[in-house]
Every structure is written in C-alpha cells, then in structure tokens.
C-alpha positions as CSV (number, residue, x, y, z in Angstrom):
1,X,-71.8,15.3,-20.1
2,X,-74.5,13.6,-18.2
3,X,-77.3,15.7,-16.9
4,X,-77.9,15.8,-13.2
5,X,-81.5,15.9,-12.2
6,X,-82.6,19.1,-10.6
7,X,-83.7,17.4,-7.4
8,X,-80.3,15.8,-6.8
9,X,-78.5,19.1,-7.6
10,X,-80.6,20.9,-4.9
11,X,-79.9,18.1,-2.4
12,X,-76.1,18.4,-3.1
13,X,-76.2,22.2,-2.7
14,X,-78.3,22.0,0.4
15,X,-76.0,19.5,2.1
16,X,-72.8,21.5,1.3
17,X,-74.5,24.7,2.4
18,X,-75.6,23.1,5.7
19,X,-72.1,21.8,6.4
20,X,-70.6,25.2,5.7
21,X,-73.1,26.8,8.1
22,X,-72.3,24.2,10.7
23,X,-68.5,24.7,10.5
24,X,-68.9,28.5,10.6
25,X,-71.2,28.3,13.6
26,X,-68.8,26.1,15.5
27,X,-65.8,28.3,14.7
28,X,-67.8,31.4,15.8
29,X,-68.9,29.9,19.1
30,X,-65.4,28.7,19.9
31,X,-63.7,31.8,18.5
32,X,-62.5,33.2,21.9
33,X,-60.8,29.9,22.7
34,X,-59.0,29.7,19.4
35,X,-57.6,33.2,19.7
36,X,-55.2,32.0,22.5
37,X,-53.6,29.6,20.1
38,X,-52.4,32.2,17.6
39,X,-49.7,34.9,17.9
40,X,-50.8,37.9,19.8
41,X,-48.3,40.6,19.0
42,X,-45.7,41.9,16.7
43,X,-42.7,39.7,16.0
44,X,-40.5,42.8,15.4
45,X,-37.9,43.1,18.2
46,X,-37.9,46.4,20.1
47,X,-34.3,47.2,19.3
48,X,-30.9,45.8,18.5
49,X,-29.5,43.1,20.8
50,X,-27.3,44.3,23.6
51,X,-24.5,42.5,25.4
52,X,-25.7,40.8,28.6
53,X,-22.5,39.1,29.9
54,X,-19.6,40.4,31.9
55,X,-16.1,40.2,30.5
56,X,-13.5,38.0,32.2
57,X,-11.8,41.1,33.6
58,X,-15.1,42.2,35.1
59,X,-15.7,38.8,36.7
60,X,-12.2,38.3,37.9
61,X,-9.8,41.1,37.4
62,X,-6.3,39.7,36.8
63,X,-2.9,41.3,36.9
64,X,-0.2,40.3,34.4
65,X,3.3,39.2,35.4
66,X,5.9,39.5,32.7
67,X,9.2,40.1,34.5
68,X,11.5,38.1,36.7
69,X,11.9,39.5,40.2
70,X,8.2,40.6,40.8
71,X,7.1,41.4,44.3
72,X,3.4,40.9,44.9
73,X,2.2,43.6,47.4
74,X,-1.6,43.4,46.9
75,X,-4.3,40.7,47.1
76,X,-5.6,39.6,43.7
77,X,-5.4,37.2,40.8
78,X,-2.1,37.3,38.9
79,X,-1.1,35.4,35.7
80,X,2.1,34.9,33.7
81,X,2.1,36.3,30.2
82,X,5.4,34.6,29.1
83,X,8.2,32.3,30.4
84,X,10.3,34.1,33.0
85,X,14.2,33.7,32.9
86,X,16.5,35.0,35.6
87,X,19.3,36.1,33.3
88,X,21.9,37.6,35.6
89,X,19.5,38.1,38.5
90,X,20.3,36.3,41.8
91,X,17.0,37.2,43.4
92,X,13.7,35.2,43.6
93,X,11.4,35.1,40.6
94,X,8.2,36.0,42.5
95,X,8.0,37.1,46.1
96,X,5.0,37.3,48.4
97,X,5.8,39.2,51.5
98,X,4.7,39.1,55.1
99,X,1.0,39.4,56.0
100,X,-0.2,39.1,52.4
101,X,-3.4,37.2,51.8
102,X,-5.7,36.0,49.1
103,X,-3.4,35.8,46.1
104,X,-3.7,33.5,43.1
105,X,-0.8,33.1,40.7
106,X,-1.8,31.3,37.5
107,X,1.4,30.3,35.7
108,X,-0.8,29.9,32.6
109,X,1.2,26.9,31.3
110,X,4.4,29.0,31.3
111,X,7.7,28.2,33.0
112,X,9.9,30.1,35.4
113,X,13.5,29.1,34.7
114,X,16.8,29.7,36.6
115,X,20.0,29.4,34.7
116,X,22.3,30.0,37.6
117,X,24.9,27.2,37.8
118,X,25.2,24.9,40.9
119,X,27.3,26.5,43.6
120,X,26.3,30.0,42.6
121,X,23.4,32.1,44.0
122,X,20.3,29.9,44.4
123,X,17.1,31.9,44.0
124,X,13.7,30.5,44.7
125,X,10.9,30.4,42.0
126,X,8.2,31.7,44.3
127,X,8.9,32.7,47.9
128,X,5.9,33.0,50.2
129,X,6.7,34.6,53.6
130,X,4.1,34.5,56.3
131,X,1.0,34.7,54.0
132,X,-2.5,33.2,54.0
133,X,-4.7,31.8,51.2
134,X,-2.1,31.6,48.4
135,X,-2.7,29.5,45.3
136,X,0.0,28.7,42.7
137,X,-1.4,26.9,39.6
138,X,-0.6,25.5,36.2
139,X,3.0,25.8,35.3
140,X,6.6,24.7,35.6
141,X,9.8,25.6,37.5
142,X,13.2,24.6,36.4
143,X,16.8,24.9,37.7
144,X,16.1,26.7,41.1
145,X,17.5,25.8,44.5
146,X,13.8,25.4,45.5
147,X,10.9,25.9,43.1
148,X,8.5,27.1,45.8
149,X,9.5,28.0,49.4
150,X,6.9,28.7,52.1
151,X,8.2,30.1,55.3
152,X,7.2,31.7,58.6
153,X,3.6,31.6,59.9
154,X,1.5,30.6,56.9
155,X,-1.9,29.0,56.3
156,X,-3.9,27.8,53.3
157,X,-1.3,27.4,50.6
158,X,-2.5,25.5,47.6
159,X,-0.1,24.3,44.9
160,X,-1.9,22.7,42.0
161,X,-0.7,21.3,38.6
162,X,2.8,22.6,39.1
163,X,5.9,20.7,37.9
164,X,9.3,21.3,39.5
165,X,12.4,19.9,37.9
166,X,16.1,20.3,38.1
167,X,15.8,21.8,41.6
168,X,19.0,21.4,43.7
169,X,17.5,21.5,47.2
170,X,13.8,20.8,47.0
171,X,10.9,21.1,44.6
172,X,8.6,22.5,47.3
173,X,9.8,23.4,50.8
174,X,7.7,24.5,53.7
175,X,9.5,25.9,56.8
176,X,6.9,26.8,59.4
177,X,7.3,28.6,62.7
178,X,7.8,26.3,65.8
179,X,4.7,26.4,68.0
180,X,2.3,27.4,65.3
181,X,-0.5,24.8,65.5
182,X,-2.2,25.2,62.1
183,X,-0.2,25.4,58.9
184,X,-1.4,23.9,55.6
185,X,0.2,23.3,52.3
186,X,-1.9,21.3,49.8
187,X,-0.3,19.9,46.7
188,X,-2.4,18.5,43.8
189,X,-1.5,17.3,40.4
C-alpha cells in the first residue's frame, strides 16, 4: 500500500470535515422549512371504516308488484318482480284510479300478458283514469285489447321503452275529456 504523506491526509480530512459542517449548517438553518415536507401525524386510522352511502331503498323507496289485478292507490315508485299473466281474470292488470299523481311503474324488463281469446273479455294492461304525472317504463305488453289506456282528465303521462304487441284494439290509447285544453302523453323508445 502506498503511503500518503501526512500533509495531504490532513488536507483531505479538513476538506471532508468542512463539507460536513457546511451541509449540517444549511440543513439546520432551513430545518423549519423542511419539516413541512414530511408527514406530520400518525398514519393509523381513528377507527374502522363506516358506510357513507344510502341504499337504493333509502334514495328511492320502491314498491313491488307481483300480481295481476293490482290497484295503485298511493303515489310512489312501483316495479314488477315477475311476468304477470291474467289467467282467468277478466280485469285490468294494473289500474291507476282518479286523482292519483306522481306514480312510476318500472316494468323492469318483464311482460304483462293477457291470454284471453279474441271476442272474450278484453282487459287493459295499465288503465290510467284521470291521473297526473304517471310514468310507465321498460317492459312489454302482449295480447290485450289495449296495452295502455289513458282516460278522462289527465296530464303528464310518459310511456318510455314499452313494447305493445298482439293488441286487438290499440297499443296505447288516450281518450281525453272534451274541453280540457292541456293533456299530454309522451311516448319514447
């Protein structure tokens, strides 16, 4: 191993020592500014996570329909849970009576089916009598005299994404009251 002269060893130690002192001095002077760059608290959460969202039934309470011959007597959001068949029933599948308002019926992709032969009793899929702000959505009607019948003084009826087939008289029929100026039925696919 080569011997390093004493003078150059002292010079090397002194330069390293001076650089260390300089770096320590700079870090000490700027220490308060560097502390904002580093984490300032515990990373341990205060407790277990809790649910923060509302369920669908809390956001929009919905009422199931699972039987043919249902009368809707309260405002709200309704939905089918299965296909509805009339069997031996000669009545309407779903009825919305006079002065009802703000009802949504989501057929939920299901069908409402009448198996009554032509010439026999001819029920209606959904009968809306003098009601306001009614929506019927997302399903199919088959074999009725009329899939949807709106009658009397009505306003704000929306029928959307509904398919009517095999209806003997009309897919959708709107019979308003003579002299009533504003009646609206909107049909969308």
